[in-house]
C-alpha positions in Angstrom: -16.7 43.0 -135.8 -19.7 41.5 -134.1 -21.5 43.6 -131.6 -21.2 41.1 -128.8 -17.4 41.2 -128.9 -16.8 44.9 -128.2 -19.5 45.4 -125.5 -17.7 43.3 -122.9 -14.3 45.2 -123.0 -16.1 48.5 -123.2 -18.1 47.8 -120.1 -15.1 46.5 -118.3 -13.1 49.7 -119.1 -16.0 51.9 -117.9 -16.2 50.0 -114.6 -12.4 50.4 -114.0 -12.6 54.2 -114.6 -15.5 54.6 -112.2 -13.7 52.6 -109.6 -10.7 54.9 -109.8 -12.9 58.0 -109.6 -14.7 56.8 -106.5 -11.4 55.8 -104.9 -9.9 59.2 -105.5 -12.8 60.9 -103.8 -13.4 58.7 -100.7 -10.1 57.0 -100.1 -8.2 60.0 -98.8 -10.9 60.6 -96.2 -10.7 57.1 -95.0 -6.9 57.0 -94.8 -6.4 60.4 -93.2 -9.0 60.1 -90.5 -8.1 62.1 -87.3 -8.6 60.4 -83.9 -11.5 61.7 -81.9 -10.6 63.6 -78.7 -12.8 64.6 -75.8 -14.2 68.1 -75.8 -11.9 70.6 -74.2 -13.4 73.3 -71.9 -11.7 76.5 -70.9 -12.4 77.6 -67.3 -11.5 80.9 -65.8 -10.9 81.0 -62.1 -12.7 83.8 -60.1 -10.9 85.3 -57.1 -12.9 85.2 -53.9 -13.7 88.6 -52.4 -11.8 89.6 -49.2 -13.6 89.6 -45.9 -16.1 92.4 -45.3 -14.2 93.6 -42.2 -11.7 95.3 -44.4 -12.8 98.7 -45.5 -13.1 98.9 -49.2 -11.0 101.6 -50.7 -13.0 104.4 -52.3 -12.9 104.0 -56.1 -11.2 106.9 -57.9 -13.4 109.3 -59.8 -14.2 107.9 -63.2 -13.1 110.1 -66.0 -15.2 110.6 -69.0 -12.5 109.1 -71.1 -12.6 105.8 -69.2 -16.4 105.8 -69.4 -16.2 106.1 -73.1 -13.6 103.4 -73.5 -15.2 100.9 -71.0 -16.1 97.8 -72.9 -19.5 96.2 -72.5 -19.9 93.9 -69.6 -19.9 90.2 -70.5 -21.4 87.6 -68.3 -18.8 85.3 -66.8 -18.7 81.9 -68.2 -19.9 79.5 -65.6 -17.7 76.5 -65.1 -19.4 73.3 -65.8 -19.7 71.1 -62.9 -17.7 68.0 -63.3 -18.7 64.9 -61.7 -16.5 64.1 -58.7 -14.0 61.3 -59.4 -15.0 58.4 -57.3 -12.2 57.2 -55.1 -11.2 53.6 -55.8 -12.6 51.3 -53.3 -9.9 49.5 -51.4 -10.6 45.9 -51.5 -9.6 44.1 -48.3 -7.2 41.3 -49.0 -8.5 38.0 -47.7 -6.7 36.9 -44.6 -4.1 34.3 -45.4 -5.2 31.0 -44.0 -2.7 29.0 -42.1 -1.4 26.0 -43.9 -3.0 22.9 -42.5 -0.4 20.3 -41.8 -1.1 16.8 -43.0 1.1 15.3 -40.4 -0.7 13.9 -37.3 -0.6 16.0 -34.3 2.1 15.0 -31.9 0.6 14.4 -28.5 2.8 15.1 -25.6 3.4 12.0 -23.6 2.6 12.7 -20.0 5.0 10.7 -17.9 3.1 9.2 -15.1 5.2 9.4 -12.0 4.9 6.1 -10.3 4.6 7.4 -6.8 4.8 4.6 -4.3 2.5 5.0 -1.3 4.1 6.6 1.6 3.3 3.8 3.9 4.9 1.1 1.7 8.2 1.5 3.5 6.5 1.4 6.8 4.6 -1.7 5.9 7.8 -3.4 4.7 9.6 -2.5 8.0 6.6 -3.8 10.0 6.6 -7.0 8.0 10.3 -7.5 8.7 9.9 -6.8 12.3 7.0 -9.3 12.6 9.1 -11.9 10.8 12.1 -11.3 13.1 9.8 -11.5 16.1 8.4 -14.8 14.8 11.8 -16.2 14.3 12.9 -15.1 17.7 9.9 -16.7 19.3 10.5 -19.9 17.3 14.2 -19.9 18.3 13.2 -19.3 21.9 10.7 -22.1 21.8 13.3 -24.5 20.2 15.8 -23.5 22.9 13.2 -24.2 25.6 12.4 -27.6 24.1 16.1 -28.5 24.0 16.6 -27.4 27.5 13.5 -29.4 28.6 14.8 -32.4 26.8 18.2 -32.0 28.5 16.5 -31.6 31.9 14.5 -34.7 31.3 17.6 -36.6 30.3 19.3 -35.3 33.4 16.4 -36.4 35.6 16.5 -39.9 34.0 20.2 -40.1 34.7 19.6 -39.1 38.3 16.9 -41.7 38.7 19.1 -44.3 37.3 21.8 -43.5 39.8 19.4 -43.4 42.8 17.4 -46.6 41.8 19.7 -49.0 39.9 17.2 -51.8 40.6 14.7 -50.3 38.1 17.0 -50.8 35.2 17.8 -54.5 36.0 17.5 -56.6 32.9 14.9 -59.3 32.6 17.6 -62.0 32.6 20.7 -62.3 34.6 22.9 -62.9 31.5 21.8 -59.6 29.9 22.2 -57.9 33.2 25.8 -59.1 33.6 26.6 -58.0 30.0 25.1 -54.6 30.4 26.9 -54.1 33.8 30.2 -55.0 32.3 29.7 -52.9 29.2 28.2 -49.8 30.7 30.0 -49.8 34.1 33.4 -51.2 33.6 35.2 -49.0 36.0 32.3 -47.7 38.1 31.0 -44.2 38.3 30.3 -44.0 34.6 26.7 -43.0 35.1 27.5 -39.7 36.7 30.1 -38.8 34.0 27.6 -39.6 31.2 25.0 -37.4 33.0 27.4 -34.5 33.0 28.5 -35.0 29.4 24.9 -35.2 28.2 24.0 -32.1 30.1 27.0 -30.2 28.7 26.1 -31.3 25.1 22.5 -30.2 25.7 23.7 -26.7 26.8 25.9 -26.4 23.7 23.0 -27.4 21.4 20.7 -24.9 23.1 23.3 -22.2 22.7 23.7 -22.9 19.0 19.9 -23.2 18.5 19.5 -19.6 19.5 21.4 -18.4 16.4 20.1 -21.0 13.9 17.6 -19.3 11.6 17.0 -20.2 8.0 15.0 -18.5 5.2 11.5 -19.9 4.6 12.3 -21.5 1.3 15.1 -23.6 3.0 12.9 -24.7 5.9 10.8 -26.7 3.4 13.7 -28.7 2.1 14.1 -31.6 4.5 16.9 -33.2 2.6 19.5 -30.5 3.6 21.9 -31.9 6.2 25.4 -30.7 7.1 27.7 -32.3 9.7 30.2 -29.9 11.3 32.9 -31.0 13.8 34.0 -28.3 16.4 36.8 -28.3 18.9 36.0 -26.5 22.2 38.6 -25.2 24.6 38.1 -25.5 28.4 36.9 -21.9 28.6 34.2 -22.6 25.9 35.9 -20.8 22.9 35.8 -22.7 19.6 39.4 -23.5 18.6 38.6 -25.2 15.3 35.8 -26.4 13.0 35.4 -28.2 9.8 32.7 -29.9 7.7 32.6 -33.6 7.9 29.9 -33.7 5.3 28.4 -30.8 3.4 24.7 -30.4 2.4 25.3 -29.6 -1.2 23.8 -26.2 -0.8 26.5 -23.5 -0.4 24.1 -21.1 1.2 22.9 -23.6 3.8 26.5 -24.4 4.7 27.2 -20.7 5.1 24.3 -20.4 7.5 25.8 -23.3 9.6 29.2 -21.6 9.7 27.7 -18.3 10.7 25.6 -19.9 13.4 28.7 -21.4 15.0 30.6 -18.1 14.8 27.7 -16.2 16.3 27.4 -18.6 19.2 31.1 -18.4 20.1 32.0 -18.7 22.9 30.1 -21.8 24.0 29.5 -22.9 27.6 32.8 -23.9 29.3 33.8 -27.5 29.8 32.7 -28.7 33.2 35.6 -29.4 35.6 34.1 -32.8 36.4 34.8 -33.9 32.8 38.5 -33.4 33.4 39.2 -32.4 29.8 41.1 -29.4 28.4 39.5 -29.8 24.9 36.4 -31.5 23.6 35.5 -32.4 20.0 31.8 -32.5 19.2 30.0 -33.4 16.0 27.0 -31.3 15.2 24.2 -32.2 12.6 22.5 -29.1 11.1 19.1 -29.7 9.5 16.2 -27.3 8.6 14.4 -28.6 11.8 17.3 -27.8 14.1 20.7 -28.9 15.4 21.4 -32.3 16.8 24.4 -34.4 17.9 
């Protein structure tokens, strides 16, 4: 057998045996290793001596036997000072922050009390009073104008009666025609005078109660014709519209004016009539016949 062939198995066998020997020596120590514990100290507690105020009892006489048996004194084992255990520091918990809402803040709507000035009502009343006063003055002025016109008409009638020559026509033919037409039975001038005067009194009486709103006074096209029947004592027996204005409110003002003016002046005895029918024309400017 060649030398190179037996050396390799021989060396391999020796290595395996050495490995077993080393494992048998060191492996139990590695596997059976005990855990390391901290050193344990034995401490004996010493009783604290009683206060000096108490009288110490006299020790009994020592006997020779006890002195012989007394063991040697040993120094007490001093307890090792252990470091004080530090108390855990209490960490303060951070204050919990309030959750911030993403929603927009709702602002309280402050209702503004619309307080009207205290003098508003007083001003309104004063304005109405001024308006009523102005209307009363206007009505009074219109009544005065109507009375003046009636008085002037009466004066003209009187002058015509006193001086008939002043109204003579320019020609005889026209004079004769006017005489026959206006004075067929004689004494018609005086009756016309009384009638005109009575009509003027009625118009003046109605004019005192005729008052329209401002917006109606600007409309000059409004016209209503009302026919009234008057008893001898002046009370209105009947009334009706001969023609309406087309404005219902305007017609109501005309009706209310007649009702407010009732009763009217009585019929003069010289007219010798128990009833009289008169047509009245109502316009924004006034009342006419």
